[in-house]
C-alpha positions in Angstrom: 98.9 -67.5 102.1 101.4 -67.5 99.0 99.9 -66.3 95.4 100.5 -67.3 91.8 100.0 -65.5 88.4 96.9 -67.5 86.7 98.2 -69.2 83.5 98.1 -66.7 80.5 96.4 -64.0 82.7 97.2 -61.1 84.9 95.1 -62.4 87.9 97.4 -63.2 91.0 95.4 -65.6 92.7 96.0 -67.2 96.0 97.4 -70.8 96.4 94.1 -72.0 97.7 90.6 -71.3 95.9 87.4 -71.1 98.0 85.1 -73.2 96.4 81.7 -71.9 97.4 79.5 -74.8 96.4 78.5 -75.2 100.0 76.8 -71.7 100.3 73.4 -70.9 99.3 69.8 -71.8 100.0 69.5 -75.4 100.4 65.5 -75.1 99.9 66.5 -74.4 96.5 68.9 -76.6 95.9 69.9 -80.0 95.7 72.4 -80.2 98.9 71.3 -80.5 102.2 74.8 -79.9 103.7 74.9 -76.3 102.6 75.2 -73.2 104.8 72.9 -70.6 105.4 74.1 -66.9 104.7 75.0 -66.0 108.2 77.4 -68.9 108.3 78.5 -68.7 104.8 79.5 -65.3 105.5 81.7 -66.4 108.7 83.6 -69.0 106.4 84.2 -66.4 103.9 85.3 -63.9 106.2 87.8 -66.4 108.0 89.4 -67.4 104.3 90.0 -63.3 103.7 91.3 -63.3 107.2 93.8 -66.0 106.1 94.8 -64.5 102.7 92.5 -66.4 100.5 91.5 -63.9 97.4 90.4 -66.3 95.2 86.5 -67.4 95.3 84.7 -70.0 93.1 81.1 -70.2 92.7 78.2 -70.8 89.8 75.1 -69.8 88.8 74.0 -73.5 89.2 74.6 -73.3 92.8 71.5 -73.3 94.5 70.0 -71.7 92.1 72.0 -68.8 92.0 71.9 -68.1 95.8 75.6 -69.1 96.3 76.8 -66.3 94.1 74.3 -64.0 95.9 76.0 -64.9 99.4 79.4 -64.8 98.0 78.8 -61.5 96.3 77.3 -59.9 99.6 80.0 -61.3 101.7 82.6 -59.9 99.3 81.3 -56.7 98.6 81.1 -55.9 102.6 84.5 -57.7 103.5 87.0 -56.5 101.1 87.8 -54.3 98.2 86.8 -55.4 95.0 89.9 -55.0 93.7 91.7 -57.3 96.2 89.5 -60.3 95.7 89.2 -62.6 92.4 85.8 -63.9 91.7 85.3 -67.0 89.6 81.8 -68.3 88.6 80.2 -70.5 85.7 77.4 -70.5 83.1 75.4 -73.8 82.2 75.2 -75.4 78.9 71.8 -74.4 77.1 68.7 -75.6 78.0 66.5 -77.9 75.8 64.1 -75.2 75.8 66.4 -72.5 74.8 67.8 -74.6 72.1 64.4 -75.7 70.9 63.2 -71.6 71.2 66.1 -70.6 68.7 68.3 -69.1 71.5 71.8 -68.9 70.1 74.7 -69.8 72.0 75.9 -66.1 72.2 72.5 -65.0 73.5 72.5 -67.5 76.2 75.9 -66.5 77.5 74.6 -62.8 77.1 71.7 -64.0 79.3 74.0 -66.0 81.8 76.6 -63.5 82.3 74.2 -60.7 83.1 72.5 -62.8 85.5 75.7 -63.8 87.4 76.4 -60.0 87.6 73.2 -59.2 88.9 73.3 -62.1 91.6 76.9 -60.9 92.4 75.9 -57.2 92.7 79.3 -56.6 90.8 80.2 -54.7 87.7 82.7 -57.4 86.4 83.9 -61.0 87.0 87.2 -61.9 86.9 87.3 -65.6 85.6 84.0 -66.6 83.8 84.1 -70.5 83.4 82.4 -72.5 80.9 81.3 -75.1 83.6 80.9 -78.2 80.9 81.1 -78.7 77.2 78.0 -78.1 75.7 77.8 -80.9 72.9 74.7 -79.2 71.3 76.3 -75.9 70.6 79.0 -74.8 68.3 82.5 -74.1 70.1 82.6 -71.1 67.7 79.3 -69.8 69.2 80.6 -70.1 72.7 83.8 -68.6 72.2 82.3 -65.8 70.3 79.7 -65.1 73.2 82.5 -65.1 75.6 84.9 -62.6 73.7 81.6 -60.4 73.6 81.4 -60.4 77.4 85.7 -59.7 77.9 85.1 -56.9 75.2 82.2 -55.4 76.9 84.3 -55.2 80.2 81.8 -57.6 82.1 84.7 -60.5 82.1 88.5 -60.1 82.5 89.6 -63.9 81.5 87.9 -66.8 80.5 88.5 -70.5 81.9 86.6 -74.1 81.2 85.8 -77.1 83.2 85.0 -80.7 83.0 86.6 -81.3 79.2 88.8 -83.3 77.8 92.3 -82.0 76.7 91.4 -82.2 73.1 88.6 -80.1 73.5 90.7 -77.3 75.3 93.2 -77.5 72.7 90.5 -76.9 70.1 89.2 -74.2 71.5 91.9 -72.0 72.4 93.4 -72.8 68.3 90.2 -71.1 67.3 90.0 -68.5 69.4 93.8 -67.6 68.5 92.7 -68.0 64.8 89.6 -65.7 65.4 91.2 -63.2 67.5 89.0 -64.1 70.3 90.1 -64.5 74.3 91.5 -68.1 74.9 91.1 -70.2 78.3 93.4 -69.3 80.8 92.6 -72.2 83.3 90.8 -75.3 83.2 88.9 -76.9 86.4 88.9 -80.2 86.3 88.4 -83.7 88.5 92.1 -84.3 89.9 93.4 -85.2 93.8 95.6 -88.0 95.2 92.9 -90.8 94.5 91.6 -89.5 91.1 94.7 -89.0 88.6 93.3 -89.4 85.3 94.3 -85.6 84.5 98.1 -86.5 84.7 97.3 -88.5 81.0 96.8 -85.5 78.7 95.3 -82.6 80.4 98.4 -81.6 82.7 100.8 -82.1 79.8 99.3 -79.9 78.0 98.2 -76.9 80.2 101.9 -77.3 81.3 103.2 -76.7 77.8 100.5 -73.8 77.0 100.8 -72.2 80.6 97.4 -72.9 81.6 96.4 -72.8 85.0 95.1 -75.9 86.8 92.2 -75.3 89.4 90.6 -78.8 90.3 87.6 -79.3 91.8 87.1 -82.2 94.5 90.7 -81.6 95.4 89.9 -83.6 98.6 87.8 -86.1 96.8 84.5 -84.9 98.7 86.3 -85.0 102.1 87.7 -88.8 101.3 91.5 -87.5 101.7 90.5 -85.6 105.0 89.2 -88.3 106.8 90.9 -91.8 108.3 89.7 -94.8 106.6 86.1 -96.0 108.0 85.4 -91.9 109.2 82.8 -90.3 107.3 80.8 -86.9 107.5 77.3 -85.9 106.8 78.6 -85.0 103.1 79.7 -88.0 102.7 76.9 -90.0 103.7 74.3 -87.6 101.8 76.5 -86.8 98.3 75.5 -89.2 95.9 77.2 -87.8 93.5 80.3 -88.0 94.8 79.6 -91.9 96.0 78.9 -92.3 92.3 82.3 -90.9 91.6 84.3 -93.1 94.0 82.5 -95.7 95.8 83.8 -98.3 92.7 87.1 -97.8 93.7 86.9 -97.6 97.4 89.2 -100.4 98.2 91.9 -99.5 96.0 91.7 -95.7 97.2 91.7 -97.1 101.2 95.5 -97.7 100.9 96.6 -94.3 99.6 94.4 -92.7 102.3 96.0 -94.8 104.5 99.4 -93.5 103.5 97.9 -89.7 103.7 97.0 -90.7 107.3 100.5 -92.0 108.3 102.6 -89.0 107.0 100.1 -87.0 108.6 100.3 -88.6 112.2 104.5 -88.4 111.4 104.6 -84.8 110.6 102.1 -83.9 113.3 99.4 -82.3 110.9 96.2 -83.1 109.3 95.7 -85.2 106.4 94.1 -82.1 104.7 97.6 -80.5 104.7 99.1 -83.6 103.3 96.6 -84.6 100.6 96.2 -80.6 99.6 100.3 -80.1 99.8 100.7 -82.9 97.4 98.1 -81.4 94.9 100.0 -77.9 95.2 103.4 -79.8 93.6 100.9 -80.2 90.8 98.8 -77.2 90.0 98.1 -73.6 90.3 95.2 -73.3 93.0 93.3 -75.9 93.7 89.6 -75.3 94.8 88.6 -76.5 98.2 85.3 -76.5 99.6 84.9 -75.2 102.9 81.8 -75.2 105.4 83.6 -75.3 108.5 86.3 -72.9 109.7 89.2 -76.1 110.2 88.5 -76.6 106.4 89.6 -73.5 105.3 92.3 -73.3 107.8 93.8 -76.7 107.4 93.9 -75.5 103.6 95.8 -72.6 104.3 98.2 -74.4 106.2 98.5 -77.0 103.4 100.3 -74.5 101.4 103.2 -74.1 104.0 103.8 -77.7 104.1 106.7 -78.8 101.6 106.7 -82.5 101.1 109.9 -84.9 100.7 110.3 -86.4 97.3 110.3 -89.7 98.8 106.8 -88.7 100.6 105.7 -87.9 97.3 106.5 -91.1 95.9 104.9 -93.0 98.6 102.0 -91.4 98.1 101.8 -91.9 94.5 103.0 -95.2 94.4 99.7 -97.4 95.0 97.3 -95.5 92.6 95.8 -97.6 89.9 93.8 -96.0 86.9 90.3 -95.3 87.2 87.5 -95.2 84.9 86.2 -91.7 84.4 83.1 -90.8 86.2 80.7 -88.2 86.6 80.3 -85.2 84.0 82.8 -86.7 82.2 81.5 -90.3 81.6 78.4 -88.9 80.6 80.2 -86.8 77.9 82.1 -89.8 76.0 
């Protein structure tokens, strides 16, 4: 495993971040493909054995049970100062808004609940899960800064935002002396490259780490055209993101398969090796051993310039989907 400094922070993270959305009590969540605690622990332990020290979860994953599973496993299998734990908080609910709960109060409640779920005294990277259009960004930044000053959070990150929003937030934070966002977690992979328009150049300019989710397009970049999985069959949100461009994407996926066969590696390794030339640490979901094993191998795979160009050649612009489309 290789490691990298996470943007303008002192966090040394593995080049692969284990995405933990697949862990948690499915009875309390929306995903039938999530793992129970026993199997989640096995995957986390395998990740640690492979040198993965960066784990990403969220209070919104399976009603907080993902945080609970991750916290217990890491407490049992690792020393706290040897792992980097990231979790996310959701925007204020309509009920909170109507009750007059401020953004600052909301964040205090959220961070305390995540610390309780994790069973930890601090969170290494606390991520603003999606832009809250009903809460002033000043309130969000002040609430996050208070959590940092209290020692509950070391650094803050953001997810699902536009480059202008991140730039505006960090400019305000700098003006007010608040903690600034050191990372951004957006939708970015070989068949969805819209982050390259503005976000990637901005992050490069300001040394903000990119830790994209959907690194394998919900499994599409790990399987030959025509193959699928239980998640690909049942994840309606992923279908919403990718089905409209299925035919254009199929040609790119075919090229991933071609290079994988030529190099005698998995398609996961090729897809992630490409992404690793662009970002600090992609978030890779893992619900089977080979998911994290192939991801770890990708760190060692170096693609030639002509292979990178071949993979990128057929890309066509995609419309924004998912959370970002809803927020336009």
